[in-house]
Structures are given as C-alpha cells and as structure tokens.
VOTOR-189932 format. One line per 5 residues: number of its first residue (from 1); their letters; for each residue x, y, z of C-alpha. Coordinates in nm, 3 decimals. Layout:
N
NUM	A	X/Y/Z; ...
//
This chain:
241
1	MDGLK	9.896/7.029/-15.710; 10.019/7.386/-15.671; 10.301/7.265/-15.447; 10.409/7.006/-15.704; 10.401/7.269/-15.978
6	EAMLG	10.617/7.504/-15.773; 10.862/7.223/-15.698; 10.895/7.137/-16.067; 10.947/7.503/-16.157; 11.212/7.521/-15.885
11	LLYPP	11.401/7.235/-16.047; 11.383/7.393/-16.391; 11.450/7.750/-16.271; 11.641/7.744/-15.939; 11.580/8.049/-15.716
16	ACIAC	11.829/8.328/-15.778; 11.930/8.635/-15.578; 11.738/8.939/-15.698; 12.054/9.151/-15.674; 12.342/8.940/-15.811
21	GGATG	12.172/8.637/-15.965; 12.347/8.390/-15.735; 12.176/8.087/-15.584; 11.927/8.140/-15.298; 11.708/7.910/-15.091
26	EPHAL	11.384/8.075/-15.200; 11.261/8.292/-15.488; 11.242/8.673/-15.469; 11.513/8.688/-15.203; 11.871/8.802/-15.150
31	CAACW	12.179/8.585/-15.108; 12.380/8.620/-14.787; 12.646/8.839/-14.949; 12.397/9.087/-15.096; 12.196/9.091/-14.774
36	SGIGF	12.510/9.190/-14.584; 12.560/9.468/-14.841; 12.243/9.647/-14.729; 12.296/9.928/-14.479; 11.976/9.877/-14.282
41	IARPY	11.849/10.178/-14.086; 11.738/10.102/-13.731; 11.707/10.301/-13.411; 11.865/10.522/-13.292; 11.748/10.764/-13.560
46	CERLG	11.581/11.104/-13.585; 11.217/11.048/-13.497; 11.111/11.302/-13.761; 11.342/11.241/-14.058; 11.443/10.881/-13.989
51	TPFPV	11.813/10.960/-14.040; 12.039/10.738/-13.826; 12.238/10.868/-13.531; 12.599/10.751/-13.479; 12.541/10.680/-13.109
56	DLGQP	12.244/10.582/-12.894; 12.164/10.849/-12.635; 11.892/10.636/-12.478; 11.586/10.843/-12.571; 11.389/10.951/-12.881
61	LLSPA	11.549/11.261/-13.032; 11.520/11.497/-13.326; 11.820/11.571/-13.547; 11.952/11.927/-13.587; 11.825/11.921/-13.947
66	AIADP	11.469/11.836/-13.835; 11.476/12.117/-13.578; 11.627/12.380/-13.809; 11.412/12.297/-14.113; 11.108/12.087/-14.011
71	PVFER	10.958/11.887/-14.300; 10.598/11.924/-14.414; 10.537/11.554/-14.341; 10.534/11.424/-13.985; 10.771/11.125/-13.999
76	ARAVA	10.986/10.948/-14.255; 11.121/10.594/-14.244; 11.332/10.390/-14.486; 11.465/10.037/-14.503; 11.826/10.123/-14.577
81	RYDGT	12.086/10.378/-14.675; 12.098/10.453/-15.046; 12.423/10.273/-15.120; 12.553/9.923/-15.190; 12.287/9.660/-15.257
86	ASALV	12.001/9.899/-15.180; 12.101/10.148/-15.449; 12.152/9.865/-15.700; 11.801/9.732/-15.632; 11.643/10.075/-15.669
91	HRLKY	11.826/10.139/-15.995; 11.721/9.803/-16.142; 11.361/9.847/-16.033; 11.341/10.194/-16.184; 11.550/10.172/-16.500
96	SDRPE	11.609/9.805/-16.589; 11.250/9.687/-16.638; 11.254/9.472/-16.324; 10.913/9.533/-16.157; 10.929/9.190/-15.990
101	LARAM	11.193/9.331/-15.754; 10.915/9.527/-15.583; 10.794/9.209/-15.412; 11.098/9.169/-15.187; 11.160/9.544/-15.153
106	GRMMA	10.799/9.614/-15.057; 10.801/9.345/-14.791; 11.110/9.498/-14.634; 10.940/9.837/-14.644; 10.632/9.702/-14.467
111	QAGAE	10.857/9.577/-14.187; 11.059/9.899/-14.162; 10.742/10.110/-14.167; 10.533/9.896/-13.930; 10.498/10.182/-13.681
116	LLGEA	10.367/10.418/-13.950; 10.142/10.155/-14.107; 9.984/10.090/-13.767; 9.848/10.445/-13.773; 9.785/10.491/-14.147
121	DIIVP	9.438/10.501/-14.302; 9.552/10.496/-14.663; 9.867/10.438/-14.868; 9.942/10.678/-15.155; 10.232/10.622/-15.398
126	VPLHR	10.422/10.926/-15.525; 10.285/10.962/-15.879; 10.476/11.010/-16.204; 10.380/11.265/-16.466; 10.191/11.096/-16.749
131	WRLWR	10.475/11.148/-16.999; 10.735/10.996/-16.769; 10.498/10.710/-16.692; 10.454/10.649/-17.066; 10.832/10.635/-17.118
136	RRFNQ	10.905/10.419/-16.813; 10.591/10.201/-16.856; 10.532/10.163/-16.483; 10.556/10.366/-16.164; 10.810/10.212/-15.925
141	AMALA	10.646/10.384/-15.626; 10.311/10.228/-15.722; 10.472/9.883/-15.751; 10.620/9.919/-15.401; 10.301/10.065/-15.253
146	SVVAR	10.095/9.773/-15.382; 10.320/9.523/-15.205; 10.322/9.729/-14.883; 9.941/9.742/-14.896; 9.903/9.366/-14.950
151	TSGVP	10.153/9.289/-14.674; 10.008/9.529/-14.418; 9.637/9.523/-14.502; 9.628/9.904/-14.530; 9.444/10.002/-14.851
156	CDPFL	9.627/10.176/-15.134; 9.465/10.452/-15.341; 9.685/10.558/-15.635; 9.431/10.816/-15.752; 9.439/11.045/-15.448
161	LARVK	9.737/11.238/-15.581; 9.832/11.344/-15.935; 10.154/11.487/-16.075; 10.034/11.771/-16.295; 10.361/11.948/-16.370
166	RTRQQ	10.629/11.798/-16.594; 10.938/11.858/-16.379; 11.307/11.822/-16.460; 11.497/11.519/-16.334; 11.593/11.585/-15.972
171	VGLTR	11.935/11.421/-16.002; 12.210/11.683/-15.983; 11.989/11.966/-15.854; 12.060/12.149/-15.531; 11.809/12.145/-15.247
176	AQRQE	11.679/12.490/-15.347; 11.656/12.389/-15.713; 11.462/12.074/-15.621; 11.210/12.279/-15.423; 11.165/12.524/-15.708
181	NLQGA	11.139/12.242/-15.961; 10.855/12.079/-15.763; 10.656/12.397/-15.698; 10.297/12.319/-15.796; 10.388/11.971/-15.923
186	FLVPA	10.125/11.778/-15.724; 9.748/11.812/-15.701; 9.468/11.619/-15.534; 9.187/11.584/-15.794; 8.859/11.744/-15.690
191	GARAR	8.683/11.409/-15.710; 8.928/11.252/-15.466; 8.906/11.506/-15.187; 8.615/11.339/-15.010; 8.814/11.012/-14.988
196	LKGRR	9.112/11.199/-14.845; 8.949/11.432/-14.591; 9.052/11.362/-14.232; 9.260/11.056/-14.318; 9.616/10.980/-14.220
201	VLLVD	9.824/10.915/-14.533; 10.135/10.704/-14.576; 10.318/10.837/-14.882; 10.537/10.573/-15.051; 10.840/10.628/-15.276
206	DVLTT	11.152/10.436/-15.375; 11.415/10.686/-15.255; 11.414/10.978/-15.014; 11.693/11.224/-15.099; 11.654/11.579/-14.970
211	GATAN	11.284/11.537/-14.894; 11.179/11.794/-15.155; 10.949/11.554/-15.341; 10.797/11.421/-15.018; 10.741/11.777/-14.890
216	AAARA	10.574/11.890/-15.212; 10.346/11.585/-15.222; 10.265/11.610/-14.850; 10.180/11.979/-14.886; 9.928/11.903/-15.162
221	LLRAG	9.769/11.625/-14.955; 9.742/11.839/-14.642; 9.594/12.133/-14.831; 9.331/11.899/-14.972; 9.224/11.781/-14.628
226	AAAVD	9.453/11.498/-14.513; 9.488/11.481/-14.135; 9.860/11.399/-14.151; 10.121/11.257/-14.388; 10.403/11.015/-14.310
231	VLAFA	10.660/10.893/-14.564; 10.798/10.544/-14.627; 11.080/10.478/-14.875; 11.295/10.180/-14.957; 11.618/10.379/-14.932
236	RVVTE	11.727/10.721/-14.823; 12.036/10.929/-14.885; 12.228/10.976/-14.561; 12.483/11.256/-14.547; 12.747/11.197/-14.284
241	A	12.813/11.491/-14.055
//
C-alpha cells in the first residue's frame, strides 16, 4: 500500500533536483549537472583540518596551518568546498526555509564523516542563540545532525551545548574578530555534564570557515569533561595558497 501511495505521489509530483528544481530519478536528490557542481573533498587532505592538498604525497600529512596554529578540536571533515552547488544548498537550507534539504545533505555528511562517526560516542549540533533561533525558526546544524545520527546510528544530544552569548554575524569579520566575537559564547549546562564526561563528541555544523566557531564550541565541551571533539560540516571554505 505504501509503495502504491509513493508511486501515485511520484506521478502527481515528479522528483525534482533539490538544487535547481530539474527532473531527477528519485526524490531528495541532485541532478547530474548539480552533482558535478559540487567540489567534493577527498584525500589527500590535512588530517587535522580536512583541507585538501593539491598533490598526493603518499602519506597522511598535516598542513602548515594545522602545525602553526593547531585547532582546539582534533579533526575536521567536510563534504565539499563552500562554492558552487554546495554553497547554494547551504544558503537555501539556512535562509530560504528549506529544512527538507537536510535529508540529502546529512546523508552526504554521514558518508564524508564515516571515519569520525566510527569513533564518536555522541553527536552535538552547534547551537543557535535563542533569539536567532526564534527569528530563523529552526537550527540548520540540528537538522543536519539529526540526519547524520539516523544514518549512522550514533545518538544526537542537542542539549549538551548551549549558546549563551548573543554574538554578531560572523560574515565579514576577520579571524581575530571572529575569535573575540565568540569568546564565552558557548556553555555546557550543569545538568548535562554527567552525560558528556569522558565521551568523544562529533560537533556538527553547516559550514566551517576559519574554525573560530568550532574552536569555541570544542573548548567549552572539553572544559566540561568531553574526552575529545571532532568536527563534521557539510561545506568548508578553502583558501588556495
């Protein structure tokens, strides 16, 4: 019965590409053109920051940036570069009231972050401040984290981390300004510390830019007793050398 219902819905509402609206073979998917417009990140990349290397040197390596300024978190991974189709999907998820996009994006994240998920005890989405959540109506990181959790089987706990400081928008700020803006922004509630202690956390967000948000959130989690923090994002900004 369910199969017949889905078939009838498919006739009435043919599957469309989540990026451009063109025809696709299945719902919640990308057409071939939009798929080719995603700059997927795969090895070789920095084992700490997840930033791609231009050439494969045949062994796991750290980037100069990871050596010069090590992040608070242990490892970061992302599905794709923040450009083309990937940036369009993030923008629509965040600003165009399209939470259903999280289904396909989250599945891609679960695949890209399989190594991290294999070691994670708990998934924690980067939280929004309550006023920003009220304006936006949903937290895009939470939407993605829920899909990653369902796909991987790793539990998600959105109440392990709170955003207690109303920060400025990060867009347009320098690296130093981002760090200052996020000082004291995150807190692990006292009642959540027992659930966090000694656990390995996978922190989920939509975009990884300079790493300032991920560092601030990871610092709060580690201070509250987390054993380690890794980061998984759908897209990340990659600055060419």
